N, C-alpha and C positions, 0 to 999 in steps of 0.2 A: 423412702418409707414414710409411711403415714401415721399420725399418732392414731391410736385406736383403742378403745374399751373393749376387753374380752371377758366373757364369762368361762371359766374352765370348768372341767368336769366334777372336780373337788370342791366348786361353789366359789373358790377365789375369783373376784372381780381383780382384773389386771389392765393397767394402763401403759402400754409401749409403742414404741415407734415399729409398726408391724409390716411386714414383708411376706407374701404369699409364695411357700416354695413349691416349685413345679418338677415334673417328673414326666417326660414325654407328653407335655400339655394336659396332665394330671395333677391337680393340687394332692401334695402329699405332707405338707405342715406348713408352719410359719415360722420365720424368725423373728424374736422379740428382741429389741434393743432396748436396753436400759429399762426393763420391766419393774414396776411399783404396783403391790398389792394396793388397792383402794378399800380403806376400811372407812364406815360411815356410821353415825348414830344420831338418833333424834333427840334431841333435848326437849323437854315437856316442861316448860316454865309456865306456871299457873297459879293465879291467886284464886282465892275461893271465887265463884260465879264468873271466872274468866275461861276464855277459850286458850288452848296453847297456840304459840307463836309460831310453831312447826320449826324451828331452828335445826338445820343439819349440820354435825361437824364433820369434816372429812379428813383423813390422815393419810399419808401415803408414806410406804415403808418399801425398802428393796422386797421384790418378790423372794428371791434366794438371799438370804443374810450369808451364808458360809461359802460365797465365792467372786472372785474378782472378776468372772467373766461379764462383758459387756453387753453381750448377745446370747442367746439361748433359745435353740432349736426346740419346736414343741411340735408333736404328731399331729396331724389333722383330726383325728378323730376325740383329742383331747381336749378342744374346741368347742363349747355349744354353741355361743353365737357370738358376733364381732359387731360392735355398734359405733357409732360417732360420738364420743364425749360432748360435755357440756363443755364451753367455751371455758366457763370458771375453773372446771377441772383441768383441761388442757393449759391454761394459762399457770395453774398452780405445779402442775407436772414440769413444765418448760421451767419455771421459776426454781423448782428443785433442783433439776438438772444443772441449771446454770449457777446454782449455788447462792443465788441471791434471796431465796425464800422471801418475796415480796418486798425485800428492804433495798430496791435500787434507788438510787440519786439521779432520777430523771426530774425535769422540772415540769409542774402543772402546765395545763392548756391555756393559762392566762400568762404564761412567759415569766413567771416570778421564780 
């Protein structure tokens, strides 16, 4: 499965490991593995006579909160579009699934 960002009919932006489901060669839906809702907000930090720095905050939360299912089937007609997520969003998603939340203890590139 590939990690993709989907916009659903309800307006939700969902990142998940996605696989297209086929029936006799016709796409009928998608299997979403570990789907998470992507919420974003833009912070406008301005002082008088300054422009916004355009900071965007992103939050990931489980798409369906009240289930223990790791895979959810979604009908094809419920998906508006599927896109490749930004590398930074994909990294954030993988870190959340891994449980590290960006706090892994890897050494830096200088070997320290």
